[in-house]
Structures are given as structure tokens and as C-alpha cells.
ROFI-266923 format. One record per residue (C-alpha): x, y, z; residue in one letter. Coordinates in steps of 0.2 Angstrom, whole numbers, plus 5000, padded with zeros to 4 digits. Example, Ala and Ser with C-alpha at 12.3 -4.5 7.8 and 13.67 -1.06 7.14 Angstrom:
# residues 2
BAMAR   xx   yy   zz aa
BAMAR 5062 4978 5039  A
BAMAR 5068 4995 5036  S
This chain:
# residues 646
BAMAR   xx   yy   zz aa
BAMAR 4115 4703 5417  M
BAMAR 4102 4689 5414  G
BAMAR 4102 4671 5425  I
BAMAR 4106 4663 5409  T
BAMAR 4123 4674 5406  A
BAMAR 4126 4675 5427  Y
BAMAR 4126 4655 5428  N
BAMAR 4138 4652 5412  E
BAMAR 4150 4664 5421  L
BAMAR 4149 4657 5436  G
BAMAR 4152 4639 5429  T
BAMAR 4166 4648 5418  M
BAMAR 4173 4654 5436  N
BAMAR 4174 4637 5444  G
BAMAR 4181 4629 5428  R
BAMAR 4195 4643 5428  I
BAMAR 4197 4639 5447  D
BAMAR 4199 4623 5444  R
BAMAR 4211 4624 5429  L
BAMAR 4221 4635 5439  V
BAMAR 4224 4623 5454  E
BAMAR 4227 4608 5443  D
BAMAR 4239 4615 5431  M
BAMAR 4249 4625 5445  R
BAMAR 4249 4609 5455  D
BAMAR 4258 4600 5438  E
BAMAR 4269 4614 5436  L
BAMAR 4275 4613 5454  A
BAMAR 4278 4594 5451  K
BAMAR 4292 4599 5439  L
BAMAR 4302 4610 5450  R
BAMAR 4318 4601 5455  Q
BAMAR 4323 4599 5472  D
BAMAR 4334 4614 5473  D
BAMAR 4320 4626 5467  G
BAMAR 4323 4628 5449  H
BAMAR 4312 4622 5432  W
BAMAR 4322 4614 5415  L
BAMAR 4311 4611 5401  F
BAMAR 4315 4603 5385  E
BAMAR 4322 4615 5371  L
BAMAR 4320 4608 5356  E
BAMAR 4326 4614 5336  A
BAMAR 4324 4610 5320  D
BAMAR 4333 4594 5313  S
BAMAR 4350 4600 5312  T
BAMAR 4355 4598 5328  I
BAMAR 4353 4580 5328  P
BAMAR 4360 4579 5312  S
BAMAR 4375 4589 5315  E
BAMAR 4378 4577 5331  Y
BAMAR 4377 4561 5320  V
BAMAR 4390 4572 5309  M
BAMAR 4400 4576 5324  L
BAMAR 4402 4558 5331  R
BAMAR 4407 4551 5312  H
BAMAR 4419 4566 5311  F
BAMAR 4428 4560 5326  L
BAMAR 4426 4542 5320  G
BAMAR 4417 4537 5334  E
BAMAR 4398 4534 5329  P
BAMAR 4385 4534 5344  N
BAMAR 4379 4516 5338  L
BAMAR 4368 4515 5354  E
BAMAR 4359 4530 5351  E
BAMAR 4361 4533 5331  E
BAMAR 4344 4521 5329  P
BAMAR 4333 4532 5340  R
BAMAR 4340 4547 5333  I
BAMAR 4334 4540 5314  A
BAMAR 4318 4537 5321  R
BAMAR 4317 4555 5327  Y
BAMAR 4322 4562 5310  L
BAMAR 4311 4551 5301  R
BAMAR 4295 4556 5312  R
BAMAR 4299 4573 5308  I
BAMAR 4302 4572 5290  Q
BAMAR 4288 4582 5278  G
BAMAR 4277 4580 5268  D
BAMAR 4286 4590 5256  H
BAMAR 4302 4576 5255  G
BAMAR 4313 4585 5265  G
BAMAR 4314 4595 5282  W
BAMAR 4308 4610 5289  A
BAMAR 4315 4623 5301  L
BAMAR 4299 4621 5312  F
BAMAR 4283 4609 5312  H
BAMAR 4275 4609 5298  D
BAMAR 4284 4623 5290  G
BAMAR 4292 4622 5272  D
BAMAR 4305 4613 5263  F
BAMAR 4323 4620 5268  D
BAMAR 4336 4615 5259  I
BAMAR 4350 4616 5272  S
BAMAR 4342 4607 5284  A
BAMAR 4336 4594 5271  S
BAMAR 4354 4590 5266  V
BAMAR 4360 4588 5285  K
BAMAR 4348 4575 5290  A
BAMAR 4349 4564 5274  Y
BAMAR 4369 4563 5276  Y
BAMAR 4365 4558 5294  A
BAMAR 4355 4546 5291  L
BAMAR 4365 4538 5276  K
BAMAR 4378 4540 5290  L
BAMAR 4369 4530 5301  I
BAMAR 4364 4517 5288  G
BAMAR 4347 4523 5279  D
BAMAR 4346 4513 5263  D
BAMAR 4349 4527 5249  V
BAMAR 4334 4517 5240  E
BAMAR 4321 4517 5256  A
BAMAR 4306 4528 5252  P
BAMAR 4309 4542 5263  H
BAMAR 4327 4544 5256  M
BAMAR 4322 4545 5238  V
BAMAR 4308 4556 5243  R
BAMAR 4321 4567 5251  A
BAMAR 4335 4567 5237  R
BAMAR 4321 4571 5225  E
BAMAR 4316 4585 5234  A
BAMAR 4335 4591 5237  I
BAMAR 4339 4590 5219  L
BAMAR 4323 4600 5215  A
BAMAR 4327 4614 5225  Y
BAMAR 4344 4615 5215  G
BAMAR 4355 4601 5224  G
BAMAR 4366 4602 5240  A
BAMAR 4377 4617 5230  A
BAMAR 4362 4627 5236  R
BAMAR 4362 4626 5256  A
BAMAR 4370 4638 5267  N
BAMAR 4387 4643 5273  V
BAMAR 4386 4632 5286  F
BAMAR 4381 4616 5278  T
BAMAR 4394 4617 5266  R
BAMAR 4407 4620 5280  F
BAMAR 4402 4603 5285  A
BAMAR 4401 4595 5268  M
BAMAR 4419 4603 5267  A
BAMAR 4424 4594 5284  L
BAMAR 4418 4578 5275  F
BAMAR 4426 4581 5259  A
BAMAR 4409 4582 5247  Q
BAMAR 4413 4600 5244  V
BAMAR 4431 4607 5240  P
BAMAR 4434 4622 5253  W
BAMAR 4432 4635 5241  R
BAMAR 4413 4630 5242  A
BAMAR 4414 4641 5259  V
BAMAR 4419 4659 5262  P
BAMAR 4437 4663 5268  V
BAMAR 4438 4665 5284  M
BAMAR 4456 4666 5289  P
BAMAR 4461 4662 5306  V
BAMAR 4472 4678 5307  E
BAMAR 4454 4687 5309  I
BAMAR 4460 4683 5328  M
BAMAR 4475 4696 5327  L
BAMAR 4466 4711 5320  L
BAMAR 4465 4725 5330  P
BAMAR 4446 4734 5336  R
BAMAR 4447 4748 5325  W
BAMAR 4446 4735 5311  F
BAMAR 4430 4734 5302  P
BAMAR 4428 4716 5306  F
BAMAR 4432 4712 5324  H
BAMAR 4425 4696 5335  L
BAMAR 4419 4712 5347  S
BAMAR 4408 4718 5331  K
BAMAR 4397 4703 5331  V
BAMAR 4385 4692 5342  S
BAMAR 4389 4681 5356  Y
BAMAR 4384 4667 5347  W
BAMAR 4392 4671 5330  S
BAMAR 4409 4674 5340  R
BAMAR 4410 4658 5349  T
BAMAR 4404 4649 5334  V
BAMAR 4417 4658 5323  I
BAMAR 4431 4654 5333  V
BAMAR 4435 4637 5334  P
BAMAR 4429 4638 5316  L
BAMAR 4445 4648 5312  L
BAMAR 4456 4633 5318  I
BAMAR 4446 4623 5306  L
BAMAR 4446 4633 5292  T
BAMAR 4465 4636 5295  A
BAMAR 4470 4617 5296  L
BAMAR 4456 4609 5284  K
BAMAR 4455 4593 5291  P
BAMAR 4445 4579 5286  Q
BAMAR 4432 4568 5295  A
BAMAR 4437 4551 5298  V
BAMAR 4421 4544 5293  N
BAMAR 4423 4528 5296  P
BAMAR 4409 4522 5284  T
BAMAR 4416 4531 5272  G
BAMAR 4398 4537 5265  R
BAMAR 4395 4552 5255  G
BAMAR 4382 4563 5247  I
BAMAR 4387 4565 5227  A
BAMAR 4369 4561 5222  E
BAMAR 4363 4577 5230  L
BAMAR 4371 4587 5218  F
BAMAR 4366 4593 5202  V
BAMAR 4382 4597 5194  V
BAMAR 4397 4586 5202  P
BAMAR 4404 4597 5218  P
BAMAR 4421 4599 5208  E
BAMAR 4413 4607 5194  E
BAMAR 4401 4621 5203  E
BAMAR 4408 4638 5202  R
BAMAR 4394 4647 5211  N
BAMAR 4395 4643 5229  Y
BAMAR 4396 4658 5237  N
BAMAR 4382 4672 5235  V
BAMAR 4378 4690 5239  N
BAMAR 4369 4685 5254  P
BAMAR 4357 4703 5253  T
BAMAR 4358 4705 5234  G
BAMAR 4364 4723 5239  R
BAMAR 4381 4732 5232  T
BAMAR 4389 4730 5250  W
BAMAR 4387 4711 5246  G
BAMAR 4396 4714 5229  E
BAMAR 4410 4721 5238  I
BAMAR 4412 4709 5250  F
BAMAR 4413 4695 5236  L
BAMAR 4425 4703 5229  L
BAMAR 4436 4705 5245  L
BAMAR 4431 4686 5247  D
BAMAR 4440 4682 5231  K
BAMAR 4455 4693 5233  M
BAMAR 4456 4683 5250  L
BAMAR 4456 4667 5241  R
BAMAR 4471 4671 5230  A
BAMAR 4482 4680 5246  V
BAMAR 4477 4668 5259  E
BAMAR 4490 4654 5254  P
BAMAR 4504 4664 5254  M
BAMAR 4502 4672 5270  L
BAMAR 4516 4669 5283  P
BAMAR 4516 4653 5293  K
BAMAR 4520 4662 5310  R
BAMAR 4506 4674 5312  P
BAMAR 4494 4658 5307  R
BAMAR 4500 4650 5321  K
BAMAR 4501 4663 5333  R
BAMAR 4483 4667 5329  A
BAMAR 4477 4649 5331  I
BAMAR 4485 4650 5349  A
BAMAR 4474 4665 5351  K
BAMAR 4459 4656 5345  A
BAMAR 4463 4643 5358  M
BAMAR 4467 4654 5372  E
BAMAR 4450 4662 5369  F
BAMAR 4441 4646 5369  A
BAMAR 4450 4641 5385  T
BAMAR 4446 4654 5395  E
BAMAR 4429 4653 5389  R
BAMAR 4426 4634 5390  L
BAMAR 4413 4634 5403  N
BAMAR 4416 4616 5410  G
BAMAR 4402 4604 5406  T
BAMAR 4390 4618 5400  E
BAMAR 4401 4621 5385  G
BAMAR 4408 4635 5375  L
BAMAR 4395 4647 5373  G
BAMAR 4382 4635 5379  G
BAMAR 4377 4632 5363  I
BAMAR 4379 4616 5352  Y
BAMAR 4387 4622 5337  P
BAMAR 4401 4633 5348  A
BAMAR 4403 4616 5357  M
BAMAR 4403 4604 5342  A
BAMAR 4416 4615 5333  N
BAMAR 4428 4617 5348  L
BAMAR 4428 4598 5349  V
BAMAR 4433 4596 5330  M
BAMAR 4446 4607 5332  S
BAMAR 4454 4598 5346  Y
BAMAR 4453 4584 5335  H
BAMAR 4462 4594 5322  A
BAMAR 4475 4600 5333  L
BAMAR 4479 4583 5339  G
BAMAR 4473 4583 5358  Y
BAMAR 4471 4565 5366  P
BAMAR 4456 4561 5370  K
BAMAR 4460 4561 5388  D
BAMAR 4467 4579 5389  H
BAMAR 4455 4587 5403  A
BAMAR 4448 4601 5390  D
BAMAR 4446 4589 5377  Y
BAMAR 4435 4578 5388  A
BAMAR 4424 4590 5396  V
BAMAR 4421 4598 5380  A
BAMAR 4415 4582 5374  R
BAMAR 4405 4577 5389  E
BAMAR 4396 4597 5387  A
BAMAR 4388 4590 5369  V
BAMAR 4385 4574 5376  E
BAMAR 4374 4582 5389  R
BAMAR 4362 4590 5378  L
BAMAR 4354 4574 5372  L
BAMAR 4337 4571 5376  V
BAMAR 4332 4554 5377  F
BAMAR 4314 4548 5373  G
BAMAR 4304 4531 5375  E
BAMAR 4310 4526 5358  D
BAMAR 4319 4541 5350  E
BAMAR 4334 4553 5353  T
BAMAR 4337 4569 5349  Y
BAMAR 4349 4584 5353  C
BAMAR 4345 4601 5360  Q
BAMAR 4355 4616 5356  P
BAMAR 4356 4622 5375  C
BAMAR 4348 4621 5390  L
BAMAR 4337 4634 5397  S
BAMAR 4336 4633 5416  P
BAMAR 4337 4650 5421  V
BAMAR 4323 4656 5407  W
BAMAR 4311 4642 5412  D
BAMAR 4313 4645 5429  S
BAMAR 4309 4664 5428  A
BAMAR 4294 4660 5419  L
BAMAR 4287 4646 5428  A
BAMAR 4291 4657 5445  A
BAMAR 4279 4671 5440  H
BAMAR 4267 4658 5432  A
BAMAR 4265 4650 5450  M
BAMAR 4265 4666 5458  M
BAMAR 4251 4673 5448  E
BAMAR 4242 4656 5450  A
BAMAR 4242 4658 5469  G
BAMAR 4258 4650 5476  E
BAMAR 4264 4660 5491  E
BAMAR 4278 4672 5491  P
BAMAR 4286 4666 5507  D
BAMAR 4283 4646 5503  S
BAMAR 4297 4634 5506  P
BAMAR 4297 4629 5488  E
BAMAR 4296 4648 5483  L
BAMAR 4310 4650 5493  A
BAMAR 4321 4638 5487  K
BAMAR 4318 4645 5470  T
BAMAR 4325 4663 5474  M
BAMAR 4339 4656 5482  A
BAMAR 4343 4647 5465  W
BAMAR 4344 4660 5457  F
BAMAR 4353 4671 5470  R
BAMAR 4367 4656 5468  D
BAMAR 4368 4657 5449  N
BAMAR 4370 4677 5448  Q
BAMAR 4386 4682 5438  I
BAMAR 4395 4694 5450  L
BAMAR 4413 4690 5448  D
BAMAR 4418 4687 5429  V
BAMAR 4418 4703 5418  V
BAMAR 4411 4696 5400  G
BAMAR 4414 4698 5384  D
BAMAR 4399 4714 5384  W
BAMAR 4413 4723 5394  A
BAMAR 4420 4727 5376  D
BAMAR 4407 4742 5375  R
BAMAR 4404 4744 5394  K
BAMAR 4421 4744 5401  P
BAMAR 4415 4752 5418  D
BAMAR 4398 4742 5421  V
BAMAR 4399 4728 5434  R
BAMAR 4395 4713 5431  P
BAMAR 4376 4706 5439  G
BAMAR 4367 4698 5426  G
BAMAR 4360 4678 5425  W
BAMAR 4365 4668 5409  A
BAMAR 4351 4659 5400  F
BAMAR 4360 4641 5403  Q
BAMAR 4366 4634 5420  Y
BAMAR 4382 4642 5417  A
BAMAR 4388 4653 5405  N
BAMAR 4398 4667 5413  D
BAMAR 4405 4676 5400  H
BAMAR 4389 4679 5393  Y
BAMAR 4375 4684 5405  P
BAMAR 4358 4688 5394  D
BAMAR 4348 4704 5398  V
BAMAR 4331 4697 5394  D
BAMAR 4336 4682 5408  D
BAMAR 4342 4696 5420  T
BAMAR 4326 4706 5418  A
BAMAR 4313 4690 5419  A
BAMAR 4323 4684 5435  V
BAMAR 4323 4701 5444  V
BAMAR 4304 4704 5441  M
BAMAR 4302 4685 5450  A
BAMAR 4314 4691 5463  M
BAMAR 4306 4708 5465  H
BAMAR 4289 4700 5466  R
BAMAR 4292 4686 5477  Q
BAMAR 4298 4700 5491  G
BAMAR 4311 4690 5501  D
BAMAR 4322 4703 5508  P
BAMAR 4339 4692 5503  A
BAMAR 4333 4695 5487  N
BAMAR 4340 4714 5488  R
BAMAR 4357 4714 5484  E
BAMAR 4355 4702 5471  A
BAMAR 4342 4714 5463  I
BAMAR 4353 4731 5465  E
BAMAR 4366 4722 5456  R
BAMAR 4356 4716 5442  A
BAMAR 4349 4733 5440  T
BAMAR 4365 4741 5439  E
BAMAR 4370 4731 5426  W
BAMAR 4354 4730 5416  I
BAMAR 4355 4750 5415  V
BAMAR 4374 4750 5409  G
BAMAR 4369 4739 5397  M
BAMAR 4357 4752 5388  Q
BAMAR 4362 4754 5368  S
BAMAR 4364 4772 5362  R
BAMAR 4347 4772 5354  N
BAMAR 4336 4768 5370  G
BAMAR 4335 4750 5366  G
BAMAR 4343 4733 5374  W
BAMAR 4352 4719 5365  G
BAMAR 4350 4701 5372  A
BAMAR 4370 4701 5377  F
BAMAR 4379 4717 5370  D
BAMAR 4376 4734 5370  A
BAMAR 4377 4745 5353  D
BAMAR 4380 4727 5341  N
BAMAR 4373 4735 5325  N
BAMAR 4388 4734 5314  H
BAMAR 4375 4731 5299  D
BAMAR 4387 4731 5285  Y
BAMAR 4393 4715 5292  L
BAMAR 4375 4706 5287  N
BAMAR 4382 4708 5269  H
BAMAR 4398 4696 5271  I
BAMAR 4396 4680 5263  P
BAMAR 4399 4672 5279  F
BAMAR 4382 4681 5285  A
BAMAR 4370 4671 5272  D
BAMAR 4361 4667 5289  H
BAMAR 4358 4684 5292  G
BAMAR 4360 4682 5312  A
BAMAR 4376 4688 5314  L
BAMAR 4373 4703 5326  L
BAMAR 4365 4707 5342  D
BAMAR 4357 4725 5340  P
BAMAR 4343 4730 5352  P
BAMAR 4325 4725 5350  T
BAMAR 4309 4727 5356  A
BAMAR 4305 4713 5364  D
BAMAR 4320 4714 5375  V
BAMAR 4320 4732 5378  T
BAMAR 4301 4729 5384  A
BAMAR 4309 4717 5397  R
BAMAR 4319 4729 5403  C
BAMAR 4307 4742 5404  L
BAMAR 4295 4733 5413  G
BAMAR 4307 4729 5428  M
BAMAR 4313 4745 5429  L
BAMAR 4295 4751 5432  A
BAMAR 4293 4738 5442  Q
BAMAR 4306 4743 5453  L
BAMAR 4299 4762 5455  D
BAMAR 4310 4770 5441  Y
BAMAR 4299 4785 5434  D
BAMAR 4295 4786 5415  R
BAMAR 4303 4803 5418  D
BAMAR 4322 4795 5422  H
BAMAR 4332 4796 5408  P
BAMAR 4336 4778 5406  T
BAMAR 4316 4774 5406  V
BAMAR 4312 4788 5395  A
BAMAR 4327 4783 5382  A
BAMAR 4317 4766 5381  G
BAMAR 4301 4772 5379  I
BAMAR 4306 4783 5366  D
BAMAR 4316 4767 5357  Y
BAMAR 4297 4758 5358  L
BAMAR 4286 4769 5350  K
BAMAR 4299 4772 5337  R
BAMAR 4299 4753 5332  E
BAMAR 4281 4750 5332  Q
BAMAR 4274 4745 5315  E
BAMAR 4263 4754 5305  P
BAMAR 4250 4740 5308  D
BAMAR 4250 4744 5327  G
BAMAR 4261 4728 5332  S
BAMAR 4279 4727 5337  W
BAMAR 4292 4713 5329  Y
BAMAR 4297 4700 5340  G
BAMAR 4314 4694 5338  R
BAMAR 4316 4678 5352  W
BAMAR 4298 4674 5350  G
BAMAR 4287 4670 5335  A
BAMAR 4283 4684 5333  N
BAMAR 4273 4700 5331  Y
BAMAR 4260 4692 5345  I
BAMAR 4277 4690 5356  Y
BAMAR 4282 4707 5352  G
BAMAR 4268 4715 5356  T
BAMAR 4264 4706 5372  W
BAMAR 4281 4711 5377  S
BAMAR 4280 4730 5374  V
BAMAR 4260 4732 5380  L
BAMAR 4265 4725 5396  C
BAMAR 4280 4737 5397  A
BAMAR 4270 4751 5392  L
BAMAR 4256 4746 5405  N
BAMAR 4271 4746 5419  A
BAMAR 4279 4764 5416  V
BAMAR 4261 4771 5415  G
BAMAR 4257 4772 5397  E
BAMAR 4236 4779 5394  D
BAMAR 4227 4762 5390  P
BAMAR 4219 4776 5377  Q
BAMAR 4234 4782 5372  S
BAMAR 4235 4779 5352  P
BAMAR 4252 4770 5354  T
BAMAR 4241 4756 5365  M
BAMAR 4225 4756 5355  R
BAMAR 4235 4754 5338  R
BAMAR 4243 4737 5346  A
BAMAR 4225 4734 5355  V
BAMAR 4215 4733 5337  D
BAMAR 4228 4723 5329  W
BAMAR 4227 4710 5341  L
BAMAR 4210 4710 5340  M
BAMAR 4208 4708 5324  A
BAMAR 4222 4695 5322  R
BAMAR 4210 4683 5334  Q
BAMAR 4205 4667 5326  L
BAMAR 4186 4659 5328  D
BAMAR 4190 4649 5339  D
BAMAR 4196 4660 5350  G
BAMAR 4215 4659 5351  G
BAMAR 4228 4667 5343  W
BAMAR 4243 4659 5332  G
BAMAR 4257 4666 5320  E
BAMAR 4267 4656 5311  D
BAMAR 4285 4656 5312  C
BAMAR 4285 4660 5290  A
BAMAR 4279 4678 5297  S
BAMAR 4298 4682 5299  Y
BAMAR 4296 4684 5280  W
BAMAR 4290 4700 5277  H
BAMAR 4275 4695 5262  R
BAMAR 4272 4680 5272  R
BAMAR 4269 4692 5290  R
BAMAR 4252 4688 5294  S
BAMAR 4254 4669 5291  E
BAMAR 4241 4659 5303  V
BAMAR 4240 4639 5302  K
BAMAR 4231 4637 5319  T
BAMAR 4229 4645 5336  S
BAMAR 4241 4639 5349  T
BAMAR 4242 4638 5370  P
BAMAR 4257 4650 5372  S
BAMAR 4251 4662 5359  Q
BAMAR 4235 4665 5366  T
BAMAR 4243 4667 5381  A
BAMAR 4254 4680 5375  W
BAMAR 4240 4689 5366  A
BAMAR 4229 4687 5382  V
BAMAR 4243 4695 5394  L
BAMAR 4243 4709 5383  A
BAMAR 4225 4715 5379  L
BAMAR 4224 4713 5399  M
BAMAR 4239 4725 5402  A
BAMAR 4231 4736 5391  A
BAMAR 4214 4738 5400  G
BAMAR 4204 4725 5392  E
BAMAR 4202 4713 5405  V
BAMAR 4183 4712 5403  E
BAMAR 4183 4713 5385  S
BAMAR 4174 4699 5375  E
BAMAR 4191 4698 5366  A
BAMAR 4200 4692 5382  V
BAMAR 4186 4681 5389  R
BAMAR 4186 4672 5371  R
BAMAR 4204 4669 5374  G
BAMAR 4202 4663 5390  I
BAMAR 4189 4651 5385  A
BAMAR 4199 4642 5372  Y
BAMAR 4211 4640 5384  L
BAMAR 4199 4631 5394  L
BAMAR 4194 4619 5382  E
BAMAR 4213 4615 5374  H
BAMAR 4218 4599 5379  P
BAMAR 4232 4597 5390  R
BAMAR 4244 4582 5395  E
BAMAR 4252 4583 5412  G
BAMAR 4258 4601 5417  A
BAMAR 4257 4606 5397  R
BAMAR 4243 4612 5385  W
BAMAR 4245 4602 5368  T
BAMAR 4256 4612 5357  E
BAMAR 4266 4606 5343  R
BAMAR 4270 4621 5333  H
BAMAR 4285 4631 5337  Y
BAMAR 4283 4649 5344  T
BAMAR 4303 4653 5351  G
BAMAR 4313 4660 5339  T
BAMAR 4332 4657 5338  G
BAMAR 4337 4667 5322  F
BAMAR 4324 4672 5312  P
BAMAR 4321 4664 5296  R
BAMAR 4336 4653 5301  V
BAMAR 4332 4644 5317  F
BAMAR 4318 4641 5327  Y
BAMAR 4315 4634 5345  L
BAMAR 4302 4623 5353  K
BAMAR 4301 4629 5372  Y
BAMAR 4293 4615 5380  H
BAMAR 4291 4626 5395  G
BAMAR 4280 4638 5384  Y
BAMAR 4264 4627 5384  A
BAMAR 4266 4625 5404  A
BAMAR 4267 4641 5410  Y
BAMAR 4262 4655 5397  F
BAMAR 4243 4647 5398  P
BAMAR 4244 4646 5419  L
BAMAR 4249 4663 5419  W
BAMAR 4235 4670 5408  A
BAMAR 4222 4661 5415  V
BAMAR 4226 4664 5432  A
BAMAR 4230 4682 5428  R
BAMAR 4213 4683 5423  Y
BAMAR 4207 4677 5437  R
BAMAR 4215 4688 5450  S
BAMAR 4211 4703 5440  L
BAMAR 4192 4699 5440  M
BAMAR 4191 4696 5457  R
BAMAR 4199 4715 5461  R
BAMAR 4189 4731 5459  N
BAMAR 4206 4737 5450  D
BAMAR 4207 4729 5434  R
BAMAR 4226 4737 5430  T
BAMAR 4240 4725 5429  V
BAMAR 4253 4728 5442  Q
BAMAR 4269 4720 5437  Y
BAMAR 4281 4723 5422  G
BAMAR 4278 4707 5414  I
């Protein structure tokens, strides 16, 4: 090495040291007194729009916050005139209809320039009748479309036997918790109080009562046509269904919701389920001071985020996920495992482990003991395999003997949750009844929770970190699953993060942990793909539009979180000293930062591909720190092998 190159390396190392120490200190400042972290979780315009509509449905507009929500919605309006599903994304008809209606309910003048642009864009895309099922449900509640605009979802679904082709146990947890109160609403067909009386007739190309093509085949396949025909038959039969079973079905739906009410964390811990339940209480005539109704209302209000002059509503809270990943980053950055602060984090994890509630997951795995963690502060019926694996790896790395029992119970649960094909889903096992994605209600394409590569990788990484041998049947089946799931170009699909970079990071970390040879064809194809995707500035980026197959290579810009994933993936695959990794680290060194976070406007989290995306505000804090700190620690050692499962 020449003198110039040596001096450059020394300068870079000094900058890395300063950055790691500074950003570790900034991240530490955000830790709560009890040891956990919580960052904002931002979705698109639909959640704040739905919050406004919920309050107007109840006849109780939030007059204090509505002007601040309006400012938020106006700010994120796209240049195309409407609203997108993620920053700088394409026009989305459903998000745009809801945002327009929310602003109109708040009081924005329909002739204001931003409203005119939105209206023209919506009409150019076919009008509000072309919105998705959930948007049409919302419009039906406000009498803006007839109830035939939505698929038939009879509440008697609650009474169906488990062997029936459609049963709640056959859909994902999020679908289950959203559908159950929605069934009550479709049975009762309540009308919003709507104190302003405002509607959106101007958003329809054809008057809503004259429109005949609301419900469509969501997949374009034969199954979809069959289910459309069944929908028409159900629509004809539904008015003749006897009243007694309907009352019994509504009672069973409320029993389901009450058991899973989840206190102030809300039904399922997710906004759509919470909002539907609140509207169900209202439709059923519950008094406002009824304990269940009141706590359900409070759960919704807890999701609001108050900025300096804006307010928005989160889809849910993410403390366990944030805390697990932040703990990994802090340990990677040099926080001592036995520090009092990290001890508090581990104690917080132990206190929040779900040990006594047998959740819905037991429908497929009745002989498995509970032992996981939820994504939210509390969601006992719905622990998350992905969160659980990340927590276990953090607890194992921290090494406190007090963690041992928690790790053992969680490991037992994760091993028990493996699906028959060797993979893991996020909340359920073997939740892969693909034919249900063809029903008219499933036009969002996110009805199920099948095994995915990223979640499977987290579980394998955890088991390997706990010294499970790659010949162990559970591990071997998981490895086989991941190798089958590799894309032809060498990447892996990222179900819960955008997208192939996220999936490839997850899998390469797991394969390294289970002892896969870095020179194996599987790992080399992934490395080649990652290196080919590096951008001129040294970073990596991938647009959320990559979930559409024809746009799978689309990139708008490098982002710190996706660059961190790529660098972590390459280091796990033995490329610590490569030029690609050095350039990625240099990108992170140069990228602007504010407080604990690298600046990042683009969304890199995924709720439902092609439908719902997330901006984890913590991703731009802990992932870049983690990547730079790992690079530092590996370059200081003779052994460049990553030692952990993530």
C-alpha cells in the first residue's frame, strides 16, 4: 500500500470512529427510561384520511387536529395531483379519493387549486368508482356509493365450520381482525353521522347509482370469475337469510373482538381493525361511556403523531421491532453487553414476552406453547415470528443468564411455527390458501400470510446463532426453502421490506450463520446481483415500485437504510474488503445526518406489496449505524467472518 492510500485509509478509519461514537450516542439518547425504543411509523395518506372520516362517521370531528392533518395531507400531495402509496410514488386512485374526501370534510374549498388538481387526476383515472374495496366500503358508510358497490361479506361467515373453503382461520391475522368488525358493518349497513353533510359526487364519471361495474375479478383468472359469480348469487340470497342466525353471528363477531380487544393497544394493534371496531360499537348503539367502546376509541387516538404544525395517524406502533434492531446496532457500535442501559432493554423484552396467551396461531399449531413477542406494546393473540427471532438474537448476544428461559421458550415457539414447506410466515403457519386471493374482497392481494424468505432467514439466523447445526431437520428444511426461493437473478424477494435488497440481506446473513460456503453458487449469484445494483454514488436504492414485476429494477435514489442492508449482506457473504463495501461505507460517511438519523425521505418498509408501504423512521438510525460499526469491527479483526445471525 502506498503512502497516499495508507493516509486515506487512516483518515477514513478516523471518520468511521467519530461517526460510530456520535451516532451511537444519539441513538442512546432516544432510548426510553425503561430501556426500549419507539420511532414513528408512517404510512401513506390513507390512515390520516381514514381517521378524519372515522371522526365524521361518529359525528365527532376532531376540530383541534383537523387543520394540522389537512396541512399534512396537502404537503404530501404529489405533482400528479393525487396521492401516492409512498414518497415520490405514482398516483393511487384509492389513496387519492380518501385524501380528497378527508380534506373536503375538514373544509377545504373544492375550487382551491390543490383540490381541483386532485379532482382532475381522480376523474382522469376513471373516478372514485375505480377505487379499491376498502375505499368503496368507506364510501358506502357515507352513502356515497350503494352497498352493491362492495362485495357481499355476510356476517354469517362467523358461523362457518373450519372445513369450509372460506374460514377466518384460513386468512392472515390482519385480515381476520379487519374483517370481523367489517362483517358487523356490512350486516347493519349504518350511515355516517357526517355532520357537515359533505359528499364527493363530483369524483364519479358515472353517477354512483348508475355505475354497474364496481366489483371486478382481482386476478383476472378463472377462479376470480367463479368467485364473482358466487358474489352475485350471495347478493340475491342475502336478503332472505333468517334473522336469528344473523343475530347469533353478530354476537359471535363481538365475542371475537372482545376477547382480542387488547386494551389501549387496540384490536390487532392495527388502525383499520381498531377503526372498524369503533364503528361497529357505534352501529350497535353502545353508549360512549361503555368500557369497551371507550378503550377502543382511546386506542385509535394513541396513534396520532403531533409535529410542530402537522398531525398524522400511524397505522400501528413498532416498539418491539425498533428496540430489537436498535439493541443490535448499539451492541455492534460498542455498547457493552453488561451495561446498565442494555440490561434495562433486556428486562423490558422479558417483561413483554407472551407466555400465557394461546393466540390464533394455535389453530394450525395446537401443541406448541406460546413464547413469542408481538410487534406492538401488546398484541398477545398475535405474536410475530420475525420480531421474536430478532429479539432472541439480541438477548443471546447480550448474554445475561437471566435471558436464558426467555430464549428457550421463544425458540420452542419458533421451531413449532415452521410451515410444512420449510419456511416461516410472520404470524401463522401454513397460511397459504392461495385460492382465496381470487375473491372480490381480496383485490388488495394481501389476504394471506404465507412463508417468506425474509422471515425464514431471520428464524434460521436465530437458530444458527443458538448453535443449531445445519443438519438439524428444522434448519435443513429452512435452508432448502431459501434455496428454492432464490430469484433467477440471484436475489430474494423482500416481503416486509423494500424489496430485493431487503430480502437478499436477510438471506445472506442467515446463510452465513448456518455455515454456507461464501463461494457457493447460491451466495455468489446473490453477491453478483448486489454488486451490479450499486449506484454511482456508492449507495444502493430500490423503489417500492419494484413489487410490480415489470418494474422490479426501478431505482430513484440511494437510501441509507437500503445501502446499510446491502453492505451488511456483502459482509456476511465474505466481501468485507471489497471495493463495493468500501464505497458503500463511504456513502454512509458522506450522507447528511440529523440527530440519530441519516436523512431519508423515501419509504423502505412494506406493509402489503403494491398496496401499503411504511416509512420506519428508525430504519435510517439503527441500520446505517449497524453497517458502519460492523465494518469497523470486522476490519479490526484478523477474522473477517460475521458471527451473528443478523
